Phi, psi and omega in degrees: 000137177275175182298324181293324178295321178295321178299316180297316180298317180295317179298317179296318179298318179295319179295319183282320188242017186308314182285344182251002184302317178300319179295318179296318179298316178298315180298318179296317179298316178297320179298318179295318179297315179296321178298314179297320177298319179297318179297317179297321178297319179294319178298317180297316180297317180294322179294320179294320181292326183288327185278339188251000000 
């Protein structure tokens, strides 16, 4: 996708979700944090299994 296509996509997203964007952003941020915590937990479990 070129830059103009991204501009169009962003404009459509703002028009459709403008009043909900803060809520969507918070939800996305929480999801990313939980995903990272899950990944770290898996890394910790794998590291413990490898050493023992």
